[in-house]
N, C-alpha and C positions, 0 to 999 in steps of 0.2 A: 753652274755645272761646267765642268771641263770635258770637252769632247775629245775622246781618244784616250786610250790607256797610257799611251807614252807620256802624256803630259799631266798625268794625274799626281796629285799630292796626297800622300797618306795623311798629313797633318790636317789638311783642309777637309778631307773625308771625315776625320775624327771630329773636327769642329761642327760640321753639319749634323753628325749624328748626335753629338752632345746638345746642340741647340734643339734638336727635335725631342731629345729626352727631357729637356727642361719644359717644353711646351706640354708634353704628355704628363709630366709630373704636376704641372699646375692644374690640368683639368681632371685627371684621375685622382690626384691628391685631394683636390677640393671636394669631389664627391665623396670620397672616403672620410674626410674630416667632418663634412656635414652629417654623413650617415652615422658616425660614431660620436657626434656632438662634441667635438674637440673645440677648445677655445680658440678664438682668432683664426677660424677656418679660412677666412679670405686671405690670409698670409700665403696660403698655397698658391694663390694667383701670382705672387711676386716672381715665381720661377719663369712665368710666361714672358715678361719684358726682357729677361736675361737671354732666353732662347731666341726671341725675335731680334735682339741686338746681334746675336750670332748670324742669323740668316741674312739680315740686311747688310752687315759689314762684309760677309763673305760674297754675297751677290755683287756688291759694289766693287770689290776687289777683282772678281773675275771679269766683269764686264768692263771695268777700268782698263785691265790688260788688253782686252779686245780692242778698245777704242784707241788706246795708245799705239797699238800696232797699225790700226787703220790710218792714223794720222801720220805716223812715220812713212807708210807706203804711199800716202797721197789720198787725202779724203775726197769724196765726190758722191754724186747721187747714187751710183751703183753701190758704193761701199755702204752708204747709210741704208739703202734698201735691203742689202744683204744682212746687215747687223739687225735691223728691225725684224725682218722675217725670221731670222734665226732665233731671236729672243722670243718672239710670239709663238713660234712653233714649239718652243721649249715649255711654255707655260699654258697656253690656251687649250690644247686638245684635252689634257687630263682634267683641267678645270671645268671645261664645257661639258664633258662627259658626266662628271659627278653632279653638276648643276642640273642636267636633264634627269639623271637618276633621282635626285632629291625632289624635283618638281613632279615626277611620276609617282614615287613611293610615299612622299611626305610633303605634299604641296603646302605652300605658305598659308597661314590662316589670317594674314593681315587683310583688313578691309579693302586695301588697294592692292591686291595680290598681283594683278597683271602688271601694273606699273612697277611694283617692287621687283618683279622678275626681270623686267627689262633693265632695271638698274644693275642687277647682278649680271645679266647677260652682257651688258656694256662696261662692266666694271666701274660703274659710277655710284655704287651703293654708299660709299663714303668719300666721295671726291672732295666735297667741301661742307659736308653735312653728316650728322651721325647716322649710323645704320638703323634699321628697324630694331626695336627692343625685344623681338620675340625669339632671338637667338637662332633664327633659321639660317643656316650656312654661316654661322658666327665667325669662323676663322677666315673667311674670304677677304676681310679688310686688308690683310697684309699683301695679298696677291694684287689688289687694286693698286697699292702703293708701288709695288714693283713694276707693274705694267706701265703706269703713268710716268715713272721715272725713266724706264726704257725709251718711251715714245718722246718725252720732252727733252731729256738730257741728251739722248742720242742725236736727235735732230739738231738742237741748239749748238751742242759741242762740235759736231762735225761741220755745221755750217760756219761757225766762227773759226774753226781750224782751217777750213778751206780759204778763208780770207786772211787770217793773221797767223796761221801755223799753230804751234803747240800753245803759244800764249793765249790764243783764242780759247782753246779748251780750258786752260787754267782759269781764265776769267769767268767762263760759264760755271766751272766748278765752285768758284768762290761764291758766286750768286746762289747757287743751290745749297751751299752750306749756311750762308748768312740769312737769306730771305725767309726760309721756314722758321728759323730761330727767333727772328724779329716778329713774325706773325704769331707764334706761340706766346711770346712775351706780351702781346697786345690782347690775348684772350682773357675775357673776364674770369676771375678766380671763382665766381659763384657757380659756373657751369661745371658739370661732372667731368673730371679730368679723363676718365677712361673713354667716355663716349665722344666728348667734344675736343679733346686734344690728342690723346694717344692714338686714336684710330682714324683720324682725319688725314686723307692722302696729302693734301696740299701743305699740311703742317709737319709731315714727316719725311719729306723728300731728302732732307739732309742725312737721314739715317744711312741710305745707300750711298750717298755722296761721300760720307766718311770712309767707306770702303774704297772708293775711287781715289781718295787722298792717299790711302795706304799703297794702292797699286802704283801710284806715281813715286811715292817715297821709296818703295822697294826697288823700283826701276832706276831711280835717279841717285840714290844714296846707298852705295854698296857697303858702307860702313855699318849699316843696320845689321847685316848678317853677322858681323864680328860680335855685336852686342846683343844677339838675339836672346840670350838666356836672361840677361838683365832686363831687357824690354819685356820679355814674357812674365818675369816675376813682378815688374811694375804694373803690367796689365792685370795680373791676378790679384794684386793688392788693391787696385782700384775696384775691381768687381767684388772682392770680399768686403771692402769698406762700404760700398753701396748696399750690399746684402745686410750687413750688420746695421747700418743706419735705418734701413727700411723695416727690418724685423724687430729691432730692439728700441728705436727711438719713435719712429712713425706708428709702428704696431698696427697697421691696417694697409690694405692695398690702395685705396683711393687717396691721392695726394691732394693737398688743399693749399699749401703755401705757394706764392708766385714763383719763388726761386726754384723750388723743387719741381713744380709742375713744368717749368720751362727747361731746366738744365739736366734733369735726371737722365734723359736720353743721351745727352752729350757724354756724360760720365760713363754710361754703359757701353756706348760706341767706342769711346776712348779705350776702355779696358780690353774689349774684344780686339780692337785694331792693334794694340800693343802685343797681343798674343800672336799675331799673324807671322812675323819673322821667325819666331821660335818654332811655330807649327810647320813652316815651310822646311825646316831642317829636319823634321821627324822622319826616321827611316826604320824599317824592319826588314830582317833578312829573309823572313818567310813570305813567299809569293802568296801562299794560301791565306795567311793572316791579312795581307794587303787586299786580296781579292774579297774577302769577307767584309772588310770595312768599306770597300768600293761598292759592293752590293747594297749594303745597308745605307750608304750615302745616296745612291741612286734611288732607293726606295722611299727616302724621307719626304719627297714632295708629295707623294700619293698618301703616305701615312699622315702627314700634316693635314691634308685636305679633308680626309674622311674620318679621322679619329673622334672628333667631337660629336658628329652625327651618330656614329656607332655607339658612342657612350651614352647619348641621350636615349637612343632606342633600347639599349640594354636597361637603362634605369627605369624605362616604362615597364619593362617585364618585372622588375623588382616591385614597383608600385602596384602592379596587378597581381602580385603574389605568385607569379609563375615560377620564378627561380630565385634563390637567395642572392644576397648582395655580392659576395666575393666571386661566385661563379659568373655573375653578370659582368663584373669587371674583366674577368678572364675571357669571357665570351666576346666582349667589346674589343679587347686587345687582339685576339686571334682573328676576328673578322677584319680588323683594320689591316693586319699583316697579310692576310690572304688577298684582300682587295689591292693592297700595294703591290704584291707580287704579280697579280693579274695585269694591273696597269703598267707596271714596268716592262714586262715581257711581251704584252700584246700591243701596247700603244706607244709607250715612251721610247723604248729602244728601236723598234722599227722606224719611227719617225726620225730619231737620231741618225740611223744609218742612211735614211733617205737624204737628210740635210747634209751629211758628209759627202754623199755621192754628188749632190747638187753643187756643193762648194767646190769639189774637185773638178767637175765639169766646167764650172765658171772660170776657174784658174787656168784650165787647159785652153779654153776659148780665148781668154785674155792674152795668154802667152803666144798663141798662134796668130794673134792680131786680126781675129775674125770680127 
């Protein structure tokens, strides 16, 4: 998330909204396909990894820019503390609020519910092991990946940069790209890919690191801007190629071959990353249009967090014969948007304003030599 309207990018807002739309399509579309007994209904899930690739690359690009600026200004403990606090305040308040709401309204039915809740509270539900299979707060796995990347990469990259400068950050970045890939390559192919590979935090840290690579590339390679259309078309071609392969050749969501299970993420991340230079150049003359995209972009975090729970609750009403299927889908979507608006205006934006005031005060104190 870019703090401050002056530094907003319309293209990145569009990317975030498109990624959210892919995730919504995967879940709402699956429910519709199952309800209407469509063949290969699980293929609707394929939209999910495309959306998550967008989220991860975008997140890496934004925090990569932050870390590069910190390293150029001079990394230190205060810089690391500010970066970490800023990231956690962006993610945790909304997450913890919905976690508490879920625990009160729809507590987990797992036999070890208390321990399970603590895993969710500490974002270790999928740290190195699969999540509970009951789909309680099922979308939270990606938030755990983001938070652990913020903590681990932020600390290691800034510590390395304090000792060796920008080369230290690059070395840590290479490690975060290579080690998760090697770990995925070592996973037994007999284990379910979705639960044991796609959603394990330690195996997916390279997803966000790929966005950091693009942040470095955009900053260090100005020629990318001159070729942004060609790069964007190449990225789109990669994504379309993966989509066609998955739907026409694999013809199922669960991947079984070693190569596909290991490298499909890299293909998706590459495709999205190549779109970034083109999206950075996206402009629109209407301030109102840009403001609409900005609002939708800001609301996507809460939309992502709550939409699956809303959908499952609405589906329970269908199963109980209270409302028909299509009105239930509409109800779930409207409830999701209402909660997102509440979260954005009551929680997220006030916290963001407080973060900005805190950062401004810290810079003023530092400038005064206090």
